[in-house]
C-alpha positions as a LaTeX table, in Angstrom:
\begin{tabular}{lrrr}
\hline
Residue & $x$ (\AA) & $y$ (\AA) & $z$ (\AA) \\
\hline
Met1 & $-13.91$ & $-17.69$ & 28.55 \\
Asn2 & $-12.59$ & $-15.85$ & 25.20 \\
Ile3 & $-14.12$ & $-17.76$ & 22.74 \\
Tyr4 & $-10.88$ & $-17.32$ & 20.33 \\
Phe5 & $-9.19$ & $-18.88$ & 23.39 \\
Lys6 & $-12.13$ & $-21.94$ & 24.07 \\
His7 & $-12.14$ & $-22.35$ & 20.03 \\
Ser8 & $-9.04$ & $-21.80$ & 18.37 \\
Asn9 & $-5.99$ & $-22.30$ & 20.77 \\
Gln10 & $-5.74$ & $-18.27$ & 20.96 \\
Arg11 & $-5.10$ & $-17.98$ & 17.26 \\
Ser12 & $-7.37$ & $-16.68$ & 13.99 \\
Phe13 & $-6.59$ & $-15.99$ & 11.13 \\
Gly14 & $-7.61$ & $-12.72$ & 10.04 \\
Thr15 & $-8.96$ & $-11.85$ & 5.90 \\
Tyr16 & $-8.32$ & $-7.84$ & 5.89 \\
Pro17 & $-7.66$ & $-6.92$ & 3.40 \\
Leu18 & $-7.79$ & $-9.87$ & 1.17 \\
Lys19 & $-10.15$ & $-10.50$ & $-1.93$ \\
Gly20 & $-11.05$ & $-12.79$ & $-4.69$ \\
Thr21 & $-7.82$ & $-15.44$ & $-4.94$ \\
Ala22 & $-5.65$ & $-13.96$ & $-2.89$ \\
Cys23 & $-8.28$ & $-14.59$ & $-0.03$ \\
Arg24 & $-9.23$ & $-17.63$ & $-1.00$ \\
Asp25 & $-5.68$ & $-19.07$ & $-1.37$ \\
Ala26 & $-4.71$ & $-17.68$ & 2.11 \\
Ile27 & $-7.45$ & $-19.45$ & 4.14 \\
Leu28 & $-6.96$ & $-22.34$ & 2.28 \\
Thr29 & $-3.40$ & $-22.12$ & 3.33 \\
Ala30 & $-4.74$ & $-21.38$ & 6.73 \\
Ala31 & $-6.66$ & $-24.29$ & 7.15 \\
Glu32 & $-4.05$ & $-26.43$ & 5.91 \\
Val33 & $-1.57$ & $-25.25$ & 8.38 \\
Gly34 & $-4.14$ & $-25.92$ & 11.45 \\
Tyr35 & $-6.14$ & $-22.64$ & 11.91 \\
Arg36 & $-9.58$ & $-23.30$ & 12.68 \\
Ala37 & $-11.05$ & $-19.68$ & 13.63 \\
Phe38 & $-10.93$ & $-17.12$ & 11.18 \\
Asp39 & $-12.19$ & $-13.39$ & 11.10 \\
Thr40 & $-14.01$ & $-11.11$ & 8.42 \\
Ala41 & $-16.00$ & $-8.22$ & 8.39 \\
Gln42 & $-18.91$ & $-7.20$ & 6.36 \\
Met43 & $-16.19$ & $-3.84$ & 5.93 \\
Tyr44 & $-13.74$ & $-5.99$ & 4.14 \\
Arg45 & $-16.55$ & $-6.84$ & 1.20 \\
Asn46 & $-15.34$ & $-10.70$ & 1.06 \\
Glu47 & $-17.53$ & $-12.53$ & 3.22 \\
Ala48 & $-18.67$ & $-14.47$ & $-0.05$ \\
Glu49 & $-14.87$ & $-15.26$ & $-0.34$ \\
Thr50 & $-14.31$ & $-16.26$ & 3.23 \\
Gly51 & $-17.21$ & $-18.50$ & 3.01 \\
Ala52 & $-16.92$ & $-20.42$ & $-0.37$ \\
Ala53 & $-12.94$ & $-21.00$ & 0.78 \\
Leu54 & $-14.25$ & $-22.18$ & 4.35 \\
Lys55 & $-16.24$ & $-24.53$ & 2.45 \\
Glu56 & $-14.09$ & $-25.75$ & 0.28 \\
Thr57 & $-11.69$ & $-26.88$ & 3.48 \\
Gly58 & $-14.47$ & $-29.52$ & 3.65 \\
Ile59 & $-13.30$ & $-28.52$ & 7.72 \\
Pro60 & $-16.35$ & $-29.85$ & 10.08 \\
Arg61 & $-18.57$ & $-27.26$ & 11.18 \\
Asp62 & $-18.67$ & $-27.48$ & 14.33 \\
Thr63 & $-14.75$ & $-27.33$ & 14.61 \\
Leu64 & $-14.60$ & $-23.97$ & 13.18 \\
Cys65 & $-14.68$ & $-20.18$ & 14.93 \\
Val66 & $-16.08$ & $-17.79$ & 11.97 \\
Thr67 & $-16.32$ & $-14.51$ & 12.89 \\
Thr68 & $-18.03$ & $-11.25$ & 11.20 \\
Lys69 & $-18.47$ & $-8.06$ & 12.31 \\
Val70 & $-21.32$ & $-5.52$ & 11.66 \\
Glu71 & $-20.52$ & $-2.33$ & 9.73 \\
Asn72 & $-21.71$ & 0.33 & 11.92 \\
Asp73 & $-23.76$ & 1.90 & 8.75 \\
Asn74 & $-25.74$ & $-1.07$ & 9.44 \\
Tyr75 & $-26.85$ & $-0.32$ & 12.91 \\
Asp76 & $-29.64$ & 1.31 & 12.22 \\
Glu77 & $-32.75$ & $-0.97$ & 13.41 \\
Ser78 & $-34.17$ & $-1.48$ & 9.97 \\
Lys79 & $-30.86$ & $-2.56$ & 8.51 \\
Phe80 & $-29.19$ & $-4.33$ & 11.46 \\
Leu81 & $-30.47$ & $-7.72$ & 11.32 \\
Ala82 & $-30.97$ & $-7.57$ & 7.87 \\
Ser83 & $-27.27$ & $-6.96$ & 7.33 \\
Val84 & $-26.30$ & $-9.86$ & 9.41 \\
Glu85 & $-28.67$ & $-11.74$ & 7.37 \\
Ala86 & $-27.05$ & $-11.31$ & 4.34 \\
Ser87 & $-23.65$ & $-11.79$ & 6.18 \\
Leu88 & $-24.77$ & $-15.30$ & 6.46 \\
Lys89 & $-25.74$ & $-16.18$ & 3.32 \\
Ala90 & $-22.60$ & $-15.13$ & 2.14 \\
Leu91 & $-20.55$ & $-17.29$ & 4.65 \\
Gln92 & $-22.93$ & $-19.80$ & 3.55 \\
Leu93 & $-23.84$ & $-20.47$ & 7.05 \\
Asp94 & $-26.44$ & $-20.74$ & 9.36 \\
Tyr95 & $-24.67$ & $-19.01$ & 12.48 \\
Val96 & $-21.49$ & $-17.21$ & 12.97 \\
Asp97 & $-19.52$ & $-18.24$ & 16.26 \\
Val98 & $-18.71$ & $-14.70$ & 16.82 \\
Leu99 & $-20.90$ & $-11.84$ & 16.03 \\
Leu100 & $-18.78$ & $-8.11$ & 16.76 \\
Leu101 & $-19.78$ & $-4.45$ & 16.21 \\
His102 & $-16.84$ & $-3.48$ & 13.92 \\
Trp103 & $-16.73$ & 0.22 & 15.16 \\
Pro104 & $-19.07$ & 2.20 & 18.11 \\
Pro105 & $-21.77$ & 4.32 & 16.60 \\
Ala106 & $-20.18$ & 7.39 & 15.22 \\
Asp107 & $-22.53$ & 9.49 & 17.70 \\
Phe108 & $-20.65$ & 6.79 & 20.08 \\
Gln109 & $-24.15$ & 6.43 & 21.83 \\
Ile110 & $-23.56$ & 2.24 & 22.09 \\
Glu111 & $-27.48$ & 1.15 & 23.82 \\
Gly112 & $-29.33$ & 0.65 & 20.28 \\
Ser113 & $-26.60$ & $-1.39$ & 18.50 \\
Leu114 & $-25.65$ & $-3.29$ & 21.63 \\
Thr115 & $-29.41$ & $-4.08$ & 22.26 \\
Leu116 & $-29.62$ & $-5.06$ & 18.46 \\
Leu117 & $-26.40$ & $-7.35$ & 18.37 \\
Glu118 & $-28.09$ & $-9.14$ & 21.43 \\
Gln119 & $-31.18$ & $-9.21$ & 19.20 \\
Ala120 & $-29.07$ & $-11.21$ & 16.88 \\
His121 & $-27.54$ & $-13.29$ & 19.70 \\
Lys122 & $-31.06$ & $-14.44$ & 20.84 \\
Arg123 & $-32.61$ & $-15.40$ & 17.22 \\
Gly124 & $-29.73$ & $-17.90$ & 16.26 \\
Met125 & $-27.82$ & $-15.66$ & 14.31 \\
Ala126 & $-24.58$ & $-15.97$ & 16.20 \\
Arg127 & $-23.44$ & $-18.24$ & 19.33 \\
Asn128 & $-21.26$ & $-15.44$ & 20.89 \\
Ile129 & $-21.12$ & $-11.80$ & 20.65 \\
Gly130 & $-18.69$ & $-8.98$ & 21.23 \\
Val131 & $-17.38$ & $-5.68$ & 20.12 \\
Ser132 & $-14.63$ & $-3.85$ & 18.39 \\
Asn133 & $-12.50$ & $-0.69$ & 19.32 \\
Tyr134 & $-14.24$ & 0.03 & 22.79 \\
Thr135 & $-13.38$ & 2.33 & 24.72 \\
Val136 & $-12.66$ & 1.57 & 28.69 \\
Gln137 & $-15.87$ & 3.72 & 29.66 \\
Met138 & $-17.87$ & 2.04 & 26.49 \\
Met139 & $-16.69$ & $-1.58$ & 27.90 \\
Arg140 & $-17.68$ & $-0.49$ & 31.32 \\
Asp141 & $-21.70$ & 0.57 & 30.30 \\
Ala142 & $-22.10$ & $-2.62$ & 27.99 \\
Thr143 & $-22.05$ & $-4.93$ & 31.16 \\
Arg144 & $-24.89$ & $-2.65$ & 32.13 \\
Ile145 & $-26.60$ & $-2.61$ & 28.78 \\
Ile146 & $-27.26$ & $-5.71$ & 27.83 \\
Glu147 & $-27.49$ & $-9.51$ & 29.77 \\
Thr148 & $-25.36$ & $-11.45$ & 27.25 \\
Pro149 & $-21.67$ & $-11.74$ & 27.96 \\
Leu150 & $-19.17$ & $-10.02$ & 25.74 \\
Val151 & $-17.03$ & $-12.59$ & 24.62 \\
Thr152 & $-14.36$ & $-9.79$ & 23.48 \\
Asn153 & $-13.60$ & $-6.62$ & 22.59 \\
Gln154 & $-11.08$ & $-6.62$ & 19.52 \\
Ile155 & $-8.67$ & $-3.99$ & 19.66 \\
Glu156 & $-4.96$ & $-2.69$ & 18.39 \\
Phe157 & $-2.84$ & $-4.44$ & 20.58 \\
His158 & 1.16 & $-5.18$ & 19.91 \\
Pro159 & 4.27 & $-4.11$ & 21.64 \\
Leu160 & 4.81 & $-0.58$ & 20.24 \\
Leu161 & 1.54 & 0.35 & 22.03 \\
Asn162 & 0.73 & 0.34 & 25.79 \\
Gln163 & $-2.82$ & $-0.88$ & 26.45 \\
Asp164 & $-2.19$ & $-1.31$ & 29.95 \\
Val165 & $-5.53$ & 0.65 & 30.63 \\
Met166 & $-7.50$ & $-1.68$ & 28.66 \\
Leu167 & $-5.66$ & $-4.82$ & 30.14 \\
Ala168 & $-6.95$ & $-3.94$ & 33.07 \\
Ala169 & $-10.44$ & $-2.50$ & 31.86 \\
Ala170 & $-10.84$ & $-6.26$ & 30.90 \\
Ser171 & $-10.56$ & $-8.00$ & 34.04 \\
Glu172 & $-12.59$ & $-5.32$ & 35.89 \\
Thr173 & $-15.77$ & $-5.87$ & 33.19 \\
Gly174 & $-14.69$ & $-9.68$ & 32.41 \\
Ile175 & $-14.47$ & $-8.81$ & 28.56 \\
Pro176 & $-11.36$ & $-10.35$ & 27.14 \\
Leu177 & $-9.45$ & $-8.53$ & 24.70 \\
Ser178 & $-8.18$ & $-9.93$ & 21.03 \\
Ser179 & $-5.67$ & $-8.18$ & 19.03 \\
Tyr180 & $-5.71$ & $-6.92$ & 15.43 \\
Cys181 & $-2.57$ & $-5.08$ & 13.77 \\
Ser182 & $-0.90$ & $-7.39$ & 15.93 \\
Val183 & 2.65 & $-7.20$ & 13.99 \\
Ala184 & 2.18 & $-3.01$ & 14.07 \\
Arg185 & 1.46 & $-3.78$ & 10.21 \\
Gly186 & 5.34 & $-4.47$ & 9.95 \\
Glu187 & 6.65 & $-1.65$ & 12.18 \\
Val188 & 7.80 & $-3.86$ & 15.01 \\
Phe189 & 10.31 & $-5.69$ & 12.33 \\
Lys190 & 12.19 & $-1.66$ & 12.36 \\
His191 & 12.96 & $-2.70$ & 16.10 \\
Pro192 & 16.09 & $-5.52$ & 16.33 \\
Ile193 & 14.79 & $-6.13$ & 19.88 \\
Phe194 & 12.32 & $-8.56$ & 18.51 \\
Ala195 & 14.51 & $-10.78$ & 16.52 \\
Glu196 & 17.41 & $-10.97$ & 19.21 \\
Ile197 & 15.01 & $-12.20$ & 21.24 \\
Gly198 & 13.90 & $-14.61$ & 19.00 \\
Ala199 & 17.72 & $-15.88$ & 18.22 \\
Gly200 & 17.42 & $-17.37$ & 21.82 \\
Tyr201 & 14.32 & $-19.10$ & 21.21 \\
Gly202 & 15.00 & $-20.64$ & 17.60 \\
Lys203 & 11.81 & $-17.86$ & 16.60 \\
Thr204 & 11.30 & $-15.09$ & 14.59 \\
Ala205 & 10.89 & $-11.62$ & 15.18 \\
Ala206 & 7.18 & $-12.13$ & 14.37 \\
Gln207 & 6.94 & $-14.99$ & 16.04 \\
Val208 & 8.32 & $-13.10$ & 19.75 \\
Val209 & 5.48 & $-10.24$ & 18.84 \\
Leu210 & 2.92 & $-12.44$ & 19.05 \\
Arg211 & 3.89 & $-14.93$ & 21.84 \\
Trp212 & 4.25 & $-11.62$ & 24.05 \\
Ile213 & 0.41 & $-10.63$ & 22.87 \\
Leu214 & $-0.45$ & $-14.16$ & 23.90 \\
Gln215 & 1.22 & $-14.13$ & 27.18 \\
Lys216 & $-0.42$ & $-10.81$ & 27.91 \\
Gly217 & $-3.98$ & $-12.55$ & 27.70 \\
Val218 & $-4.55$ & $-11.36$ & 24.36 \\
Ser219 & $-5.54$ & $-13.90$ & 21.95 \\
Ile220 & $-4.29$ & $-12.81$ & 18.29 \\
Asn221 & $-5.35$ & $-12.16$ & 14.85 \\
Thr222 & $-2.85$ & $-12.14$ & 12.02 \\
Met223 & $-2.85$ & $-12.09$ & 8.32 \\
Ser224 & $-0.66$ & $-12.92$ & 5.59 \\
Thr225 & $-0.62$ & $-14.38$ & 2.01 \\
Lys226 & 2.85 & $-15.73$ & 1.99 \\
Pro227 & 2.70 & $-19.71$ & 3.27 \\
Glu228 & 5.88 & $-19.73$ & 4.95 \\
Asn229 & 4.56 & $-16.19$ & 7.25 \\
Ile230 & 1.07 & $-18.11$ & 7.52 \\
Ala231 & 2.55 & $-21.50$ & 9.02 \\
Ala232 & 4.83 & $-19.51$ & 11.07 \\
Asn233 & 2.26 & $-17.29$ & 13.06 \\
Phe234 & 0.48 & $-20.27$ & 13.66 \\
Asp235 & 3.63 & $-21.54$ & 15.40 \\
Val236 & 3.87 & $-20.19$ & 18.32 \\
Met237 & 3.11 & $-22.64$ & 21.02 \\
Asp238 & 5.59 & $-24.64$ & 21.57 \\
Phe239 & 7.61 & $-21.74$ & 23.58 \\
Thr240 & 7.47 & $-19.29$ & 26.37 \\
Leu241 & 9.18 & $-16.16$ & 26.66 \\
Ser242 & 10.82 & $-15.98$ & 30.41 \\
Ser243 & 10.17 & $-12.72$ & 32.45 \\
Val244 & 13.34 & $-10.88$ & 31.59 \\
Asp245 & 12.08 & $-10.90$ & 27.69 \\
Met246 & 8.58 & $-9.55$ & 28.31 \\
Ala247 & 9.82 & $-6.99$ & 30.29 \\
Arg248 & 12.57 & $-6.44$ & 27.65 \\
Ile249 & 9.56 & $-5.82$ & 25.47 \\
Glu250 & 7.23 & $-4.22$ & 27.43 \\
Arg251 & 9.63 & $-1.53$ & 27.62 \\
Met252 & 8.88 & $-0.70$ & 24.15 \\
Thr253 & 5.19 & 0.09 & 24.47 \\
His254 & 5.72 & 3.18 & 25.63 \\
Met255 & 6.38 & 4.11 & 22.20 \\
Asn256 & 2.91 & 4.76 & 22.10 \\
Tyr257 & 2.99 & 3.89 & 18.35 \\
Arg258 & $-0.81$ & 3.51 & 17.58 \\
Ile259 & $-1.75$ & 2.99 & 13.71 \\
Val260 & $-5.55$ & 3.21 & 13.78 \\
Ser261 & $-6.52$ & 6.68 & 15.09 \\
Lys262 & $-8.96$ & 9.52 & 13.88 \\
Asp263 & $-6.43$ & 10.82 & 11.18 \\
Ile264 & $-7.31$ & 7.57 & 8.90 \\
Val265 & $-10.45$ & 6.36 & 10.98 \\
Pro266 & $-12.89$ & 9.85 & 11.40 \\
Trp267 & $-15.03$ & 8.26 & 13.39 \\
Ala268 & $-12.75$ & 6.26 & 15.92 \\
Pro269 & $-13.14$ & 7.08 & 19.20 \\
Asp270 & $-10.68$ & 8.83 & 21.45 \\
Phe271 & $-9.09$ & 5.56 & 22.41 \\
Asp272 & $-7.96$ & 5.34 & 26.12 \\
\hline
\end{tabular}
């Protein structure tokens, strides 16, 4: 079972690119709204703020689901476990619930970093492990390289990008998907269809988009600094999109609008 589904009712609060007071305030608001899953990363440079804010919430540790990600600069054997220890110290935690590899290695040879990830799990640094931005072949290979199940592959997932191939790979490999860029960094709001559908349910365009992702079997990561948006992004469990509306939204995926590509991230793989 996807750890995000199990521990967070399918919704996680993302912290990128928040820093300082903005990060603290957003996390405190998210916790008050009801979020119990929080997503950070070494690359975000906000683990310390995230850890301090989570401690400030007073939420019992066993009800939290904390995810962080190892930066690919730390995939060397001499750095990996030390970097995870540093993350735990910054987060003020004895372990994280989910530890992800943030990207495939620059040479796309995944065995070394996966083996180190599994070592972190065996040492108790992480209750669960997963990956981000893996291709279909990488997902297949990962299931052969390590024995510990991967609880997620976190990828760009929104209604303006067709990810049917990745959904099929998730089913094939047993590695569930979770989303980032869930509202395509605001691009979805340029398309009236989402607000039009939302009007029929008494929901916003963003809520329709997030609900569509959930109904595709993908858990969601969302970020906002506005309290009303943080609350709205969490409030997506009390309605179900009809098959007709799901199909209408599905047609938007053929735009294949991808945000994260080699133009932005030179070390990105050739995505499926």
